[in-house]
C-alpha positions, 0 to 999 in steps of 0.5 A: 469485499473491501467495503463490506468486510470492514463494515461488518467488522465495525458493526458491533461498535456501531450498534453499541454506540447506537444503543448508548449514544443514539443513531449515528450521523454523517458528521459523527461517523467522519470524526469517530476515532474508534470507528475509523480505527476499526474500519482500517483494522477490518481490512486485515480480515478482508485481505485474509479472506481474499487470499483464501478465495484466491487459494481455492481458485488457484489450487482448484480446491486444494488439488495443486500447490498454491505457490507453485501455481502462482510461480511465487518463487525466485527466477532460476537465473538469479539467487534469492540474495541478489534478487532481494537486494535488487528488489529492495534497491528498486523499491528505494528508487521508486520511493525517491521518485515518488517523493520528487513527484509529490513534492513537484506536484503538491496536491491536497490531503487525501482520504488516506491522510485524513484517516491516518491523522485521526489517531495514533491507533489509526496510524498503527492499523494503517501501517499493519495493513500496508506492510503485513497483508496488502503486498501479499494479497494484492500481488496474489490477486493482481499479478497472480490470479488476474495477470496469468490468464490475461497474458495467455489470452491477450499477450504480455503487453496487453496484460501488463497494461490492463493489470497495471491500470486496474491496480492503479485505478482501484487506488485512485478514489482514496487519492483523487485530490492529489495527482502527484500520488496518483502518478506515483501509484501508477508508476509503482503499478507498472513497475510491479507488473513489469517485474512479474512479466519479465521474470515470470515470477511473483516473488520480485513484485511482492518484495518490491511492494513489501519494501515500498510499503514497509518503509512508508509504514515506518514513517507513518508510525514515527511521524508524531514522534520525530523532532519538529525542528527537522522541518521548516517552521509552519509547514505540515507533513502529510503522509502522502502515498503514504509517507513520501513527503515525511521521508523526503523531508527527513532525508533532506534534514539528515543530509544537511546535518551530515554536510555541516559535520564535514 
C-alpha cells in the first residue's frame, strides 16, 4: 500500500509530463522535484487509508469503540500530565542517544536524505508526514493491531521482539547504507513496543513517537535557514534519521555559546 497509493497520487502529474514532455526516464524520475514532492505527499492518504482499514478490523465494522479496543488511553496508575512529561523526556533521551550513535558510526546519505534535500517542498511534506500521520498510523498498526494478538498467542517477550523487529525492518530499506540510523530506528522500535507492553496502553508509545518525530521534523524544515556559521566550515549537515545530526550540531553550538557567556 505504501508503494501503490503514492504512485496513484502522483499519476496525474506523470501523465501530464508524458503528454507534454515525453515518456519518463529513470534519470528524469530520480531528479523530478515535483514528482518527488507528490510521492512524499502521497504518503498522507496512505496513512489515512491504513487507519481506516485498521478501524474496520478493530471495531468489527463499527460494532465496538476504536480507541477502547486498542487501549489508546493513559494507564490508570499515572496522570496524563505526568505521563506526557515522562514520554517527552524519554523521546529527548532517545534523540540524544540517536545523535551520539549516528555521530559515532557515521555512514552515507540515506534514501530519505536524498528525498528531503531535493526541494523545500519535499522538506515540508516529509515533516508533515513524519509528525502528523506517521506516529498515529504506525502505532495503531504495529503496537495496536499486530501486537495485541501476538501477545495473547505467544507471550509478551515474543510479541515485543517480533513487533519491534518488524517495525525496524520496514525502515531498513530507506536507511540501508547507514548502520547508525538503523541502530537508532531499532532502539526506538524496541522502546515503543516495551512502552506498549508494560503499560498496557497505546498512548505512551504514540506520544514518544510523536515527540521523537516532531522534533526532527522541525529541524528538517529549518535546516536551510539556520546560520551556516553554527557549523564547522566545509561540513555538510544531513538529516539522518532524520534531523539527528543537525540537532546535535545546533545543540553543540548553543552550548559553546552559553559557556562563553559565563
